[in-house]
C-alpha positions in Angstrom: 187.5 -28.1 -169.2 184.2 -30.1 -169.5 181.7 -27.3 -170.2 181.5 -26.4 -173.9 182.5 -22.8 -174.6 179.7 -20.3 -174.8 181.7 -18.5 -177.5 181.5 -21.6 -179.6 177.7 -21.8 -179.2 177.4 -18.1 -180.0 179.3 -18.6 -183.3 177.1 -21.6 -184.3 174.0 -19.5 -183.4 175.3 -16.6 -185.5 175.9 -18.8 -188.6 172.5 -20.5 -188.1 170.8 -17.1 -187.8 172.0 -16.2 -191.3 169.8 -18.9 -192.7 166.9 -18.8 -190.2 165.2 -16.2 -188.1 165.4 -18.4 -184.9 168.0 -20.8 -183.5 167.6 -23.1 -180.5 170.3 -25.6 -179.5 168.9 -29.1 -179.7 168.2 -30.3 -176.1 169.2 -33.8 -175.0 169.6 -36.1 -172.1 172.0 -38.6 -173.5 174.4 -38.9 -176.5 171.8 -41.0 -178.3 169.4 -38.0 -178.5 171.9 -36.3 -180.9 172.7 -37.2 -184.5 175.9 -38.7 -185.9 179.0 -36.9 -184.8 177.3 -35.0 -182.0 177.1 -35.7 -178.3 175.1 -34.4 -175.3 177.1 -31.8 -173.3 176.4 -28.9 -171.0 176.1 -25.5 -172.8 175.5 -22.7 -170.3 174.7 -25.3 -167.7 171.9 -26.9 -169.9 172.4 -30.1 -171.9 172.5 -29.6 -175.6 173.9 -31.4 -178.7 177.3 -30.3 -179.8 180.0 -31.7 -182.2 181.9 -34.5 -180.5 185.3 -33.1 -181.5 184.4 -29.8 -179.7 183.7 -31.6 -176.4 187.0 -33.2 -175.4 187.3 -35.0 -172.0 190.3 -33.7 -170.1 191.9 -35.5 -167.1 194.8 -34.5 -165.0 197.7 -36.3 -163.3 200.2 -35.0 -160.7 203.2 -37.3 -160.1 207.0 -37.3 -159.8 208.6 -36.9 -163.2 211.9 -35.7 -161.8 214.0 -36.6 -158.8 214.8 -39.9 -157.0 211.3 -41.4 -157.5 210.7 -40.3 -161.1 210.5 -43.9 -162.3 207.1 -44.2 -160.5 205.6 -41.1 -162.1 207.0 -41.8 -165.6 205.8 -45.4 -165.4 202.2 -44.4 -164.4 202.1 -41.7 -167.1 203.4 -44.2 -169.7 200.6 -46.7 -168.8 197.9 -44.0 -168.8 199.1 -42.6 -172.2 199.0 -46.1 -173.7 195.4 -46.7 -172.6 194.3 -43.2 -173.8 196.0 -43.6 -177.2 194.2 -47.0 -177.5 190.9 -45.4 -176.6 191.3 -42.4 -178.9 192.3 -44.6 -181.8 189.0 -46.5 -181.3 187.0 -43.2 -181.5 187.4 -41.9 -178.0 184.1 -41.7 -176.1 181.6 -41.6 -179.0 183.8 -39.2 -180.8 185.0 -37.2 -177.9 188.9 -37.2 -177.6 190.4 -37.9 -174.2 193.3 -35.7 -173.2 195.8 -35.9 -170.3 197.3 -32.9 -168.6 200.2 -33.9 -166.3 202.3 -31.9 -163.8 205.5 -32.8 -162.0 205.3 -32.8 -158.2 208.7 -34.3 -157.5 207.1 -36.5 -154.8 206.7 -33.3 -152.7 203.4 -33.0 -150.8 203.0 -29.2 -151.1 203.8 -29.2 -154.8 201.2 -32.0 -155.3 198.6 -29.9 -153.5 199.5 -26.9 -155.7 199.2 -29.0 -158.8 195.8 -30.3 -157.7 194.6 -26.8 -157.2 195.7 -25.8 -160.7 194.3 -28.9 -162.3 190.8 -28.5 -160.8 191.0 -24.7 -161.2 190.2 -24.4 -157.5 188.4 -21.2 -156.5 187.3 -19.9 -153.1 184.0 -21.4 -152.0 181.6 -21.3 -149.0 182.9 -20.4 -145.6 182.6 -24.0 -144.4 184.2 -26.9 -146.4 181.9 -29.6 -147.8 184.3 -32.4 -146.7 185.5 -32.9 -143.2 188.9 -33.9 -144.6 189.5 -30.5 -146.1 189.9 -28.7 -142.7 191.5 -31.7 -140.9 195.2 -30.9 -140.2 197.4 -33.3 -142.2 201.2 -33.6 -142.8 202.7 -30.9 -145.0 205.6 -33.2 -145.8 208.2 -31.0 -144.1 211.0 -32.5 -141.9 209.9 -32.5 -139.2 206.3 -32.5 -140.5 203.7 -30.0 -139.4 200.0 -30.8 -139.4 198.3 -28.1 -141.5 194.7 -28.1 -143.0 194.5 -28.1 -146.8 191.9 -25.3 -146.4 189.7 -24.0 -143.6 187.1 -22.8 -146.1 185.3 -24.5 -149.0 186.7 -24.8 -152.5 184.8 -25.0 -155.8 185.8 -26.1 -159.3 186.6 -23.4 -161.8 185.7 -23.3 -165.5 189.0 -24.9 -166.5 188.8 -27.9 -164.1 189.7 -31.3 -165.4 187.0 -34.0 -165.1 189.2 -36.2 -162.9 192.6 -36.6 -161.4 193.9 -40.1 -162.5 197.0 -42.0 -161.5 198.4 -39.7 -158.8 201.5 -41.2 -157.2 202.2 -41.5 -153.5 200.7 -41.3 -150.0 202.4 -38.2 -148.6 201.4 -36.4 -151.8 197.9 -37.8 -151.7 197.1 -36.5 -148.3 197.6 -32.9 -149.6 196.1 -33.4 -153.1 193.1 -35.6 -152.7 191.3 -33.2 -150.3 191.5 -30.5 -153.0 190.0 -32.8 -155.6 187.1 -34.1 -153.5 186.3 -30.8 -151.9 185.8 -29.4 -155.4 183.7 -32.4 -156.4 186.3 -33.8 -158.7 186.8 -37.6 -159.2 190.1 -38.9 -157.7 190.7 -42.1 -159.6 193.2 -44.9 -159.6 195.9 -43.4 -157.3 199.2 -45.2 -157.1 198.9 -45.8 -153.3 197.3 -48.4 -151.1 196.8 -46.1 -148.1 193.6 -46.4 -146.1 193.6 -42.8 -144.8 191.1 -40.7 -146.8 191.0 -43.2 -149.8 189.6 -46.2 -148.0 188.1 -44.9 -144.7 185.3 -42.5 -143.8 187.4 -39.4 -143.0 186.1 -37.6 -146.1 182.5 -38.1 -145.0 180.0 -38.0 -147.8 182.8 -36.7 -150.2 184.3 -40.2 -150.2 182.0 -40.9 -153.1 184.4 -39.0 -155.4 187.2 -41.5 -154.6 187.7 -44.6 -156.7 190.7 -46.9 -156.1 191.8 -49.6 -158.5 194.7 -51.4 -156.8 194.5 -53.5 -153.6 195.3 -51.7 -150.3 198.5 -51.7 -148.3 196.6 -53.5 -145.6 195.8 -56.3 -148.1 199.4 -56.4 -149.3 200.5 -56.6 -145.6 198.1 -59.5 -145.0 199.5 -61.4 -148.0 203.0 -60.7 -146.8 202.3 -62.0 -143.3 200.7 -65.2 -144.7 203.9 -65.6 -146.8 206.1 -65.1 -143.8 204.1 -67.6 -141.8 204.4 -70.1 -144.6 208.1 -69.8 -144.3 208.0 -70.6 -140.6 208.1 -67.1 -139.1 205.8 -67.5 -136.2 207.3 -65.1 -133.6 206.6 -61.4 -134.0 210.1 -60.6 -132.7 211.4 -62.1 -135.9 209.7 -59.5 -138.1 211.2 -56.2 -139.1 209.6 -53.2 -140.8 211.8 -50.9 -142.9 209.7 -48.0 -143.9 209.6 -44.4 -145.0 209.3 -41.9 -142.2 205.9 -40.4 -143.2 202.3 -41.3 -144.0 203.4 -43.9 -146.6 205.5 -45.7 -144.0 202.8 -45.4 -141.4 200.3 -47.0 -143.8 202.6 -50.0 -144.4 203.5 -50.5 -140.7 199.9 -50.2 -139.5 198.9 -52.8 -142.1 201.7 -55.1 -141.0 200.7 -54.9 -137.3 197.0 -55.4 -138.1 197.7 -58.4 -140.4 199.7 -60.0 -137.6 196.9 -59.5 -135.1 194.4 -61.0 -137.6 196.6 -64.1 -138.1 198.2 -64.6 -134.7 196.1 -62.8 -132.2 197.2 -60.2 -129.6 200.8 -59.5 -128.9 202.1 -60.9 -125.6 202.2 -58.5 -122.5 206.0 -57.9 -123.0 205.5 -56.4 -126.5 206.0 -52.7 -126.9 202.4 -51.2 -126.9 203.1 -48.6 -129.6 205.7 -50.4 -131.8 205.3 -54.2 -131.2 207.2 -55.1 -134.4 210.7 -53.8 -134.7 210.8 -50.7 -136.9 213.5 -48.8 -138.8 212.7 -45.6 -140.8 214.4 -43.6 -143.5 213.7 -40.0 -144.6 211.6 -39.5 -147.8 213.7 -38.6 -150.9 216.9 -39.1 -148.9 218.8 -42.4 -149.6 221.7 -41.1 -147.5 219.5 -41.7 -144.4 219.4 -45.5 -145.1 222.8 -46.7 -143.8 222.1 -45.6 -140.2 218.8 -47.4 -140.2 220.4 -50.5 -141.8 223.1 -50.5 -139.0 220.4 -50.3 -136.4 218.5 -53.2 -138.0 221.7 -55.2 -138.1 222.2 -54.7 -134.4 218.7 -56.0 -133.9 219.5 -59.1 -135.9 222.7 -59.6 -134.0 220.6 -59.5 -130.7 218.2 -62.1 -132.1 221.1 -64.4 -133.1 222.6 -64.0 -129.6 219.3 -64.9 -128.0 219.0 -67.9 -130.3 222.5 -69.4 -130.2 221.8 -72.6 -132.2 219.7 -73.5 -135.2 218.4 -71.5 -138.2 217.0 -68.0 -137.4 214.4 -67.0 -140.0 213.5 -63.3 -140.1 211.0 -61.5 -142.3 211.5 -57.9 -143.4 208.7 -56.0 -144.9 209.8 -52.9 -146.8 207.4 -50.0 -147.2 209.9 -48.0 -149.3 210.7 -46.8 -152.8 213.2 -48.5 -155.0 216.4 -46.5 -154.1 216.2 -46.8 -150.3 214.9 -50.4 -150.6 217.8 -51.5 -152.7 220.3 -49.7 -150.5 218.9 -51.3 -147.3 218.9 -54.9 -148.7 222.4 -54.5 -150.0 223.7 -53.1 -146.7 222.2 -55.8 -144.6 223.4 -58.6 -147.0 226.9 -57.2 -146.9 226.8 -57.1 -143.1 225.5 -60.7 -143.0 228.5 -62.0 -145.0 231.3 -59.6 -144.0 233.1 -62.3 -142.0 232.8 -60.3 -138.7 231.1 -61.5 -135.5 231.7 -65.1 -136.6 230.4 -66.5 -133.3 226.9 -65.2 -134.1 226.8 -67.6 -137.1 225.1 -64.9 -139.2 226.5 -66.1 -142.4 225.3 -69.7 -141.9 222.3 -69.5 -139.5 220.5 -66.3 -140.6 217.8 -66.8 -143.2 216.3 -63.5 -144.4 213.1 -63.0 -146.3 212.7 -59.5 -147.8 209.2 -58.5 -149.1 208.5 -55.0 -150.5 205.1 -53.4 -151.1 204.1 -52.8 -154.7 204.8 -49.0 -154.6 208.5 -49.8 -154.5 208.7 -49.7 -158.3 209.4 -53.4 -158.8 211.3 -53.1 -162.1 213.5 -50.2 -160.8 214.2 -52.2 -157.7 215.1 -55.3 -159.7 217.5 -53.3 -161.9 219.2 -51.7 -158.9 219.7 -55.1 -157.2 221.0 -56.7 -160.4 223.4 -53.8 -160.9 224.6 -54.3 -157.3 225.9 -57.7 -158.4 226.6 -60.4 -155.8 228.0 -60.8 -152.3 230.5 -63.6 -151.4 229.1 -66.2 -149.0 230.3 -69.5 -147.6 228.3 -71.2 -150.3 229.5 -69.1 -153.2 228.3 -65.8 -154.7 224.8 -64.7 -153.8 222.9 -62.2 -156.0 221.4 -59.4 -154.1 218.0 -60.3 -155.6 218.0 -63.6 -153.6 215.3 -63.8 -151.0 213.6 -60.6 -152.3 209.8 -60.7 -153.0 207.4 -58.0 -154.1 203.7 -58.0 -153.2 202.2 -56.9 -156.6 198.8 -55.4 -157.1 198.7 -56.3 -160.8 199.5 -59.7 -162.4 203.0 -60.5 -163.5 203.3 -58.9 -167.0 206.1 -61.3 -167.8 204.0 -64.4 -167.6 200.3 -63.7 -167.1 198.0 -64.7 -170.0 194.9 -62.7 -169.0 193.2 -60.3 -171.5 194.2 -57.2 -169.7 197.9 -58.0 -169.6 197.8 -59.3 -173.2 196.3 -56.0 -174.4 198.9 -54.1 -172.4 201.8 -56.1 -174.0 200.4 -55.4 -177.4 200.1 -51.7 -176.7 203.7 -51.6 -175.3 205.1 -53.4 -178.3 203.2 -51.2 -180.8 204.6 -48.1 -179.0 208.1 -49.5 -178.9 208.3 -49.1 -175.2 209.6 -51.3 -172.3 206.9 -53.0 -170.2 206.9 -52.8 -166.4 204.6 -53.3 -163.4 204.1 -49.6 -162.8 203.1 -48.8 -166.3 200.9 -51.9 -166.3 199.1 -50.5 -163.3 198.6 -47.1 -165.0 197.3 -48.8 -168.1 194.8 -51.1 -166.3 193.6 -48.2 -164.1 193.0 -46.1 -167.2 191.3 -49.0 -169.0 188.8 -49.2 -166.1 188.4 -45.4 -166.1 187.7 -45.3 -169.9 185.2 -48.1 -169.5 183.4 -45.9 -167.0 183.4 -43.1 -169.5 181.9 -45.3 -172.2 179.3 -46.6 -169.7 178.1 -43.1 -169.0 175.6 -41.7 -171.5 174.8 -38.1 -170.4 176.8 -34.9 -170.2 180.1 -35.5 -168.4 180.3 -34.1 -164.9 182.2 -35.7 -161.9 178.9 -36.3 -160.1 177.4 -37.9 -163.1 180.3 -40.3 -163.4 179.9 -41.8 -159.9 176.9 -43.9 -161.0 178.7 -45.0 -164.1 181.6 -46.4 -162.2 179.4 -48.0 -159.5 177.3 -49.8 -162.0 180.2 -50.8 -164.4 179.7 -54.3 -165.7 182.5 -57.0 -165.6 185.2 -56.0 -168.0 186.7 -59.4 -168.4 190.3 -58.2 -168.0 191.5 -61.2 -166.0 192.4 -59.3 -162.9 191.7 -61.8 -160.2 188.7 -62.7 -158.1 186.2 -60.2 -156.7 187.2 -57.5 -159.3 184.7 -54.6 -159.8 183.2 -51.5 -158.2 179.8 -51.4 -156.4 177.9 -48.7 -154.6 179.5 -49.7 -151.3 182.9 -50.7 -152.8 185.1 -48.1 -154.5 188.1 -50.4 -154.9 188.2 -52.4 -158.1 190.8 -55.0 -157.3 191.0 -57.2 -154.2 194.0 -59.4 -155.0 197.7 -59.5 -154.5 200.2 -61.3 -156.7 203.4 -62.2 -155.0 206.6 -62.4 -157.1 210.3 -63.1 -156.5 213.1 -61.5 -158.3 215.6 -63.7 -160.1 219.4 -63.1 -160.5 218.6 -61.8 -164.1 216.0 -59.3 -162.8 213.0 -61.3 -164.1 210.0 -62.0 -161.9 208.7 -65.4 -161.0 205.3 -66.1 -159.5 205.4 -66.8 -155.7 201.8 -66.7 -154.5 198.3 -65.5 -155.3 196.2 -63.9 -152.5 192.7 -62.6 -152.6 190.1 -61.6 -150.1 188.2 -64.5 -148.6 190.3 -67.3 -150.0 193.4 -69.3 -148.8 196.7 -68.0 -150.2 198.0 -70.1 -153.1 201.8 -70.7 -153.4 203.7 -71.5 -156.6 207.1 -71.9 -155.1 
């Protein structure tokens, strides 16, 4: 979708030939070489000046727009659209309009892969893939999962390929879709996942240059969460619980939690389980009905902890690597058990102090709405809202209170569009603002390879997105900060802490 149509050039040449015996497209290296209203683009693989309106920039998105996790895809698309509308209203990229093509994957890995193949117009390539990740067996998302390579041969971009995939949603979907993008030399930008695998490690080999992350990683979210738990007096690993999705998403969160604990507290004692040192309870993706059994198992674990600690307050931290439906169901189930009046000798209603903390992918606003709708549970001290004791490690600032330029611009865009704000759409908006800035920074014909340098040399955008923000040649993750929030009884978010790489965590409550 980036190469200008040869038919268009032929038509222009035919018209010109009527007035002149010769016609040669004006060569160029950058847009500045062309006159007003024209830009430098590839025509038959050679740079030439063309009308800006005839050289649209097309990007693609695959995300869940239906199903139990649709709020995540809808929110990301909303934010992307707001930023693109804003950019196009300001003239696009020196006159080029920016267009978004989106496809629904329903949070299904194989559908996400199929969508990626369509969006990059994937064609058969050389016998051997260019990227090691292409032929590496990865989960196909089935239950139980099977490890299947995305392709055992190379893939190339077709004529109808988008310039980049932007704002893809999810880890299990990413492990099938991202290899398609980078194998074909397509930019994979601003995915709504903090996973390390493929996006933040070396498993893609030299092809990792096509991956640009905006949000902080799950490992960084887990580190902030562990520091939060330690601040609340949770110094024994046995008083930590992981509730996570039974796939690559859950693995990313759990691995980050264990690594963060090791960084903060050192090695686990000899008696710890060598493979699962922190208690773990897992639900099936897209299946909220699998949550109750895991909640019951977690409650039995909590009962054992109470039995082993017969007096005093027992503080337990629960990190949830989950989406909003299962997370809300788990929290509600555990709270109802805590205050059901049974097993009175355990003192669970009076001695157990629970701290729930979800990763940002949960869909914070949808989680808050679900917990508010659940109401309250009766306790010895009176009604307790299900939002109490629930925190979210956010990877963007709190849109309800932050005064930074990026959030202020987002709020203005949301208000102008008559839409409701939210953390997920804010992330989509900010990621796209960074992407558009890279487009504007680039001067020559638009190709995925040409954009790499533009992103790596992007100057400070002044969006107010925390310390250490920005890309570099050796850093393809724009943000390095985590904003912790709590959820109030009314569903609003209050600032809990600010965490960034290389600095002490700052608490606000």
